[in-house]
C-alpha positions, 0 to 999 in steps of 0.5 A: 500499499502507498505511503505518502509524504503529508504536509499536513502530518509532516511525515509519510502516511500510509494512504487509506481512502475515505470512501473504501473503494476509490480515491479522490484527488484535486490538483491545482491546474494551470492559470492560462494567460501564458505557456506552461514552462517546464518547471510547471510541467514537472509538478503535473509529471509527479501528480501523474506519477501518483495517479498511476500508482494510486490506479494500480490498486484502486479507481481515482476520481482526479478533478483539475481546475483551470484558472481562467480568471481571478489570479491576480499578480501579488500574493497580497490580493493586489495587482492586475488579473493575469488573464487581463494582462494576458490580453493587454500583451497579445491584443486579443480578449481574455476569453481568447487567451484563455481558450489558446493557452488552455488548449496548448497546456493539455497539448503539453500534458498529453505529449508528456503521457500524463493521464487527463483528469476525470473532471477539468473544472474552468473557474469561469464555469463555476461562478455560482458556486463560488458565490454561495461558498462566499455566502456561506462563509459570510452567514458564519461571521468569517468575512468582512467588507473593505473598499475593494472586496470581501475579505476573509477574517483568518483571526476567526479560523483558529487552525490557519496555520496548521498546514504552513507552521505558526511560525510562517503566520507570524512572519506575515505581520512584518510584511515579509510575503504580502504588501500592507494593506491598511483595510485588512484587519490581519495580514494573512487575510485574503480576498474572496470577492473583488470589486471591479475598478470603477476606473477601468472596464474589465472583460471578466466580470459578473454580478453578485450579492456584494456588487459587480466583480470577480472571484478571489483566486483561492475561492475557486479551488475550494469551490470546485473541489467540494462540488466534485468530490465532496466536502472531504477529499482524500488528496490535494496536490500542488507545487511547494509554492502553494502551501503558504498562501493559496493551500492554507486559504483554501483550508479556511475556506472550506473548513470555515464553511463546513466545519469538516476536514477538507483534505486527508493528505496534502502532497507537494512537488518541489521546484524545477531550478535553473543555474540562476535560480527558480524558473519563473514567468515573471523573470522572463526567458522561461524554458517551455516544452516546445523550446526543448523540441526545437532543440531535438528532444522528445517530451518523453526525454524530459519525463525520463529526466524528471523520473531521476529525481524524487518529486519532494526534491529540487531538480537543477536543469541543465541541456548536459543532464537532459542530453543524457536522459535522451540518450539512456531513453533512446538506448532503452527503446533500442534494447526493447527492439531487440527484445521484441526481435528475440521473441519468446526465447528462453525459459520463463521464471514467473518467480523472479519476474513476479519478484521483480514487479513487487520490488519495483511496486514497493519503490513506487509505494514508498513515497513515489520514489521512481529513481529507486523503481528505475534502479530495480527496472534496469537490474532486471531487463539487464539480468538474465531473464528471457525476453518474454519475461522482460518484455512483460515486466517492462509492460508492467512497469511502464504503467507507472513510469508513462514512457511508452516504452513497448509503443516504439517510436520514430527516430528523434526529430532533428533540429534544422541546424542538424538537418542542414549539416547532413545535407551538406555532408551528403554533397561533400562526399558526393564531390569526394570532399572527405575533409569537409565531410569529416569535419562536418561529421565532428560537428554532428557528433558535438550535437549528440548525433552519430553519422555512419556511411553505409552502401546505402548512403549516409545514416544517422542516429542520436548517440 
């Protein structure tokens, strides 16, 4: 049975679903105002590992939101709505921006072999549920009104610090994480509903009992999670950056309204970092999956890279590491092709096969230890088992790893620069200009491309 690190208990807890027969899981999805960068996508890969590991034992009802309104640029409920910013940046409507970037996000999501959620919930389609939740909090005396919106009074929720720790909440009083707002009763108070500015027309706004406006970012997740999964969820996932503000506020909203525990297992993934720090959109120059594809990498190369680091540890990204992951994965694909060609040769050994499967699953059940599971994987397929047993084991393991190992894969696309060099080399050999031909081969080799001359002509492969 799965043991998973629970941010709430601060330890690895054995997972047991509330409803016995199936697990409920909510994941914070994308804010669709820009492309997802590969740091964002690392979080969805770890969540996919969790879904796959849970699914080996039980069905999973998985809900993911799409934030297409209400996510402001500041933790302090100030700044502009990211959707409105995206619209201004590109000269399109906020609705068109949301539609475009949601589509692109799920293209990336699919190309990484992440399993689609059971429910995809868009914030703009659940305004009614958010207003109902704010009204319930208002009826319980947990809200107050300011000039710019309806706020949650965190001093009236005794367990507000439980997820992040009391020391962090105390730190808010110094203004370390949020800007000062003299209308807030407490530094940690947050907006449930924001009023539309009087001097500026918003593209996304709705009528409410408090006036025309739009929902706060945090209210959407609580409202949609409880609509689809009930008052108490088994699992809630997201990036580690959501713990201190977003998820802490979700708990206050949900439990303030229902009086019941909101989430039993809080699970968070660590950052992908670059040499100069955490990757973020605000810093500009972020790396997308398309960036990697343009350089000749497959999305599955990136997935393999992520499998090598535990989801709760920071992963430093470099193209050298990604090249190593690509070469390892392509070498694995070649090994699998040879196993397929060998067919049912050798003597089957069910005992050893089952032991390998059990060791692999034990690793995944140990807080999604994918790197340990990969070590079990490589030990078995490099061992003396017959081809049929190895292929059966690969099929089993790939149900967790999500690398499409038995589906085969076309040769990875070449960058345009490499295609040009190959054409130039082909022309040089036709002219018997072997000096230029060798120089071009060296350039290709430096790009990770091995070239071989055969009676049929020039052939290449990734090294």
